[in-house]
LUMSEVEX-991527 format. One line per 8 residues: number of its first residue (from 0); their letters; for each residue x, y, z of N, C-alpha, C. Coordinates in nm, 3 decimals, decimal comma, always signed. Example, Ala and Ser with C-alpha at 12.3 -4.5 7.8 and 13.67 -1.06 7.14 Angstrom:
<nodes>
0> AS> +1,319 -0,569 +0,780 +1,230 -0,450 +0,780 +1,320 -0,330 +0,780 ~ +1,285 -0,225 +0,708 +1,367 -0,106 +0,714 +1,290 +0,003 +0,787 .
</nodes>
This chain:
<nodes>
0> MKLWLSKN> -2,880 +6,517 -3,645 -2,892 +6,372 -3,643 -3,023 +6,335 -3,575 ~ -3,101 +6,253 -3,642 -3,227 +6,209 -3,586 -3,211 +6,069 -3,530 ~ -3,259 +6,049 -3,411 -3,254 +5,919 -3,344 -3,392 +5,884 -3,295 ~ -3,425 +5,754 -3,302 -3,550 +5,704 -3,247 -3,516 +5,587 -3,157 ~ -3,550 +5,599 -3,031 -3,525 +5,491 -2,937 -3,658 +5,444 -2,881 ~ -3,673 +5,313 -2,875 -3,796 +5,255 -2,821 -3,765 +5,178 -2,694 ~ -3,824 +5,222 -2,584 -3,803 +5,152 -2,457 -3,880 +5,020 -2,453 ~ -3,973 +5,000 -2,546 -4,052 +4,877 -2,551 -3,992 +4,771 -2,643 .
8> SEIPLREQ> -3,883 +4,803 -2,708 -3,821 +4,710 -2,802 -3,746 +4,599 -2,729 ~ -3,731 +4,486 -2,796 -3,652 +4,376 -2,743 -3,503 +4,409 -2,750 ~ -3,467 +4,502 -2,836 -3,327 +4,541 -2,853 -3,293 +4,642 -2,745 ~ -3,183 +4,619 -2,672 -3,146 +4,713 -2,566 -3,122 +4,854 -2,619 ~ -3,151 +4,953 -2,537 -3,135 +5,092 -2,578 -2,993 +5,123 -2,624 ~ -2,895 +5,066 -2,555 -2,756 +5,091 -2,592 -2,729 +5,044 -2,735 ~ -2,781 +4,927 -2,768 -2,762 +4,872 -2,901 -2,839 +4,953 -3,007 ~ -2,959 +4,997 -2,973 -3,035 +5,081 -3,065 -2,956 +5,208 -3,097 .
16> LTRQIMLA> -2,899 +5,266 -2,994 -2,822 +5,391 -3,010 -2,698 +5,367 -3,095 ~ -2,623 +5,262 -3,065 -2,500 +5,238 -3,142 -2,533 +5,208 -3,289 ~ -2,633 +5,128 -3,313 -2,671 +5,096 -3,452 -2,712 +5,219 -3,530 ~ -2,789 +5,305 -3,466 -2,836 +5,424 -3,537 -2,723 +5,521 -3,566 ~ -2,629 +5,532 -3,474 -2,513 +5,619 -3,499 -2,426 +5,560 -3,609 ~ -2,406 +5,427 -3,607 -2,330 +5,362 -3,713 -2,398 +5,381 -3,848 ~ -2,530 +5,370 -3,850 -2,604 +5,389 -3,975 -2,592 +5,533 -4,024 ~ -2,597 +5,629 -3,931 -2,583 +5,770 -3,969 -2,444 +5,798 -4,028 .
24> ISSEELTS> -2,343 +5,731 -3,972 -2,206 +5,749 -4,023 -2,191 +5,682 -4,159 ~ -2,242 +5,559 -4,171 -2,226 +5,485 -4,297 -2,308 +5,547 -4,410 ~ -2,419 +5,614 -4,377 -2,500 +5,679 -4,480 -2,454 +5,823 -4,505 ~ -2,348 +5,862 -4,436 -2,287 +5,995 -4,447 -2,379 +6,108 -4,400 ~ -2,476 +6,074 -4,317 -2,553 +6,178 -4,248 -2,461 +6,246 -4,148 ~ -2,373 +6,167 -4,088 -2,265 +6,217 -4,003 -2,135 +6,192 -4,076 ~ -2,051 +6,292 -4,083 -1,924 +6,280 -4,154 -1,807 +6,301 -4,059 ~ -1,690 +6,270 -4,106 -1,569 +6,281 -4,028 -1,558 +6,419 -3,964 .
32> GDKLPSVR> -1,536 +6,419 -3,832 -1,520 +6,545 -3,758 -1,647 +6,599 -3,697 ~ -1,763 +6,545 -3,735 -1,889 +6,591 -3,676 -1,892 +6,557 -3,527 ~ -1,943 +6,650 -3,448 -1,953 +6,628 -3,304 -2,087 +6,563 -3,272 ~ -2,082 +6,459 -3,190 -2,205 +6,394 -3,144 -2,260 +6,471 -3,024 ~ -2,391 +6,459 -2,999 -2,448 +6,522 -2,879 -2,380 +6,467 -2,754 ~ -2,375 +6,549 -2,652 -2,313 +6,505 -2,527 -2,392 +6,392 -2,463 ~ -2,327 +6,319 -2,376 -2,392 +6,209 -2,304 -2,512 +6,263 -2,228 ~ -2,492 +6,372 -2,160 -2,599 +6,432 -2,081 -2,717 +6,476 -2,169 .
40> ELALRFKI> -2,685 +6,537 -2,283 -2,789 +6,586 -2,374 -2,878 +6,470 -2,424 ~ -2,813 +6,362 -2,468 -2,893 +6,247 -2,518 -2,973 +6,182 -2,405 ~ -2,911 +6,170 -2,288 -2,982 +6,109 -2,175 -3,107 +6,190 -2,139 ~ -3,093 +6,320 -2,137 -3,209 +6,406 -2,105 -3,314 +6,402 -2,216 ~ -3,268 +6,403 -2,341 -3,361 +6,407 -2,454 -3,448 +6,281 -2,457 ~ -3,388 +6,164 -2,430 -3,461 +6,038 -2,439 -3,503 +5,981 -2,305 ~ -3,473 +6,056 -2,198 -3,508 +6,012 -2,063 -3,454 +5,873 -2,034 ~ -3,323 +5,857 -2,061 -3,253 +5,733 -2,034 -3,133 +5,764 -1,944 .
48> HQNTVSTA> -3,076 +5,660 -1,887 -2,963 +5,679 -1,796 -2,837 +5,720 -1,874 ~ -2,758 +5,809 -1,815 -2,636 +5,854 -1,880 -2,539 +5,739 -1,906 ~ -2,540 +5,637 -1,820 -2,451 +5,522 -1,842 -2,484 +5,449 -1,971 ~ -2,610 +5,448 -2,011 -2,651 +5,384 -2,135 -2,585 +5,453 -2,253 ~ -2,590 +5,585 -2,254 -2,530 +5,664 -2,363 -2,378 +5,650 -2,358 ~ -2,322 +5,661 -2,239 -2,178 +5,651 -2,221 -2,125 +5,516 -2,270 ~ -2,195 +5,410 -2,236 -2,154 +5,276 -2,280 -2,161 +5,263 -2,432 ~ -2,263 +5,320 -2,493 -2,276 +5,318 -2,639 -2,159 +5,393 -2,703 .
56> YQWLEENG> -2,127 +5,509 -2,651 -2,015 +5,589 -2,704 -1,883 +5,516 -2,685 ~ -1,866 +5,450 -2,571 -1,742 +5,375 -2,547 -1,729 +5,261 -2,646 ~ -1,838 +5,189 -2,673 -1,834 +5,081 -2,769 -1,798 +5,134 -2,908 ~ -1,859 +5,244 -2,947 -1,830 +5,304 -3,078 -1,683 +5,346 -3,088 ~ -1,628 +5,397 -2,978 -1,488 +5,437 -2,978 -1,396 +5,316 -2,987 ~ -1,426 +5,212 -2,910 -1,344 +5,090 -2,912 -1,345 +5,023 -3,048 ~ -1,453 +5,041 -3,123 -1,463 +4,978 -3,254 -1,429 +5,072 -3,369 ~ -1,372 +5,187 -3,338 -1,318 +5,275 -3,440 -1,414 +5,366 -3,512 .
64> WVESRQGS> -1,533 +5,387 -3,457 -1,631 +5,473 -3,522 -1,616 +5,620 -3,480 ~ -1,586 +5,641 -3,355 -1,576 +5,778 -3,302 -1,448 +5,791 -3,222 ~ -1,416 +5,916 -3,189 -1,303 +5,940 -3,099 -1,345 +6,041 -2,995 ~ -1,303 +6,017 -2,875 -1,334 +6,104 -2,763 -1,218 +6,202 -2,745 ~ -1,249 +6,329 -2,735 -1,148 +6,431 -2,711 -1,176 +6,493 -2,575 ~ -1,079 +6,474 -2,486 -1,092 +6,521 -2,348 -1,135 +6,667 -2,343 ~ -1,247 +6,692 -2,279 -1,296 +6,828 -2,262 -1,370 +6,886 -2,381 ~ -1,369 +6,815 -2,495 -1,434 +6,868 -2,615 -1,557 +6,789 -2,657 .
72> GVFVKNLE> -1,556 +6,658 -2,630 -1,671 +6,577 -2,666 -1,633 +6,455 -2,749 ~ -1,731 +6,402 -2,818 -1,713 +6,282 -2,900 -1,736 +6,320 -3,045 ~ -1,641 +6,279 -3,131 -1,644 +6,318 -3,271 -1,637 +6,196 -3,362 ~ -1,699 +6,208 -3,481 -1,694 +6,100 -3,579 -1,552 +6,089 -3,631 ~ -1,503 +5,967 -3,632 -1,366 +5,939 -3,677 -1,363 +5,928 -3,829 ~ -1,249 +5,960 -3,887 -1,231 +5,945 -4,031 -1,214 +5,797 -4,062 ~ -1,311 +5,738 -4,133 -1,309 +5,596 -4,164 -1,252 +5,573 -4,303 ~ -1,178 +5,463 -4,320 -1,129 +5,425 -4,451 -1,247 +5,384 -4,538 .
80> KEKLQTVI> -1,236 +5,408 -4,667 -1,344 +5,375 -4,760 -1,381 +5,227 -4,757 ~ -1,278 +5,139 -4,742 -1,305 +4,995 -4,742 -1,393 +4,957 -4,622 ~ -1,362 +5,011 -4,505 -1,440 +4,980 -4,386 -1,583 +5,032 -4,401 ~ -1,596 +5,153 -4,455 -1,728 +5,212 -4,473 -1,811 +5,128 -4,569 ~ -1,752 +5,080 -4,680 -1,824 +4,999 -4,777 -1,867 +4,864 -4,714 ~ -1,780 +4,806 -4,631 -1,812 +4,681 -4,564 -1,932 +4,700 -4,470 ~ -1,931 +4,810 -4,398 -2,040 +4,839 -4,304 -2,169 +4,864 -4,378 ~ -2,162 +4,936 -4,488 -2,283 +4,964 -4,566 -2,343 +4,833 -4,616 .
88> AKNETELD> -2,259 +4,744 -4,667 -2,308 +4,615 -4,717 -2,371 +4,533 -4,603 ~ -2,307 +4,535 -4,485 -2,360 +4,461 -4,370 -2,495 +4,517 -4,327 ~ -2,506 +4,652 -4,324 -2,632 +4,715 -4,285 -2,743 +4,681 -4,384 ~ -2,711 +4,679 -4,512 -2,812 +4,644 -4,613 -2,859 +4,501 -4,594 ~ -2,764 +4,409 -4,564 -2,799 +4,270 -4,541 -2,891 +4,256 -4,420 ~ -2,860 +4,328 -4,311 -2,944 +4,322 -4,193 -3,083 +4,377 -4,218 ~ -3,089 +4,487 -4,296 -3,220 +4,545 -4,331 -3,301 +4,447 -4,416 ~ -3,234 +4,380 -4,510 -3,304 +4,281 -4,592 -3,363 +4,169 -4,508 .
96> KLI> -3,288 +4,125 -4,405 -3,337 +4,020 -4,318 -3,460 +4,066 -4,240 ~ -3,458 +4,192 -4,197 -3,571 +4,245 -4,122 -3,697 +4,254 -4,208 ~ -3,677 +4,289 -4,332 -3,791 +4,306 -4,424 -3,845 +4,170 -4,460 .
</nodes>
């Protein structure tokens, strides 16, 4: 999974991270059961605080994108096709607005 985070962006790092993970899931770059990098690994890779990554993962879990398994890590949750299609349409709309 490739991620790009900009510390100079107006968008908070946590939101950049959550959006990119959601996009990776909706584009099927990440599929059901795939393990996400650990909080520590992402924090070290991007030189950001672990709480930023942890908060992003918590938000994704609360909204049904991922599931946390005690002692094993964070994994992509199996999403229903309807939810995935809705998210894909929303992402396309947001991209159109940006362009």
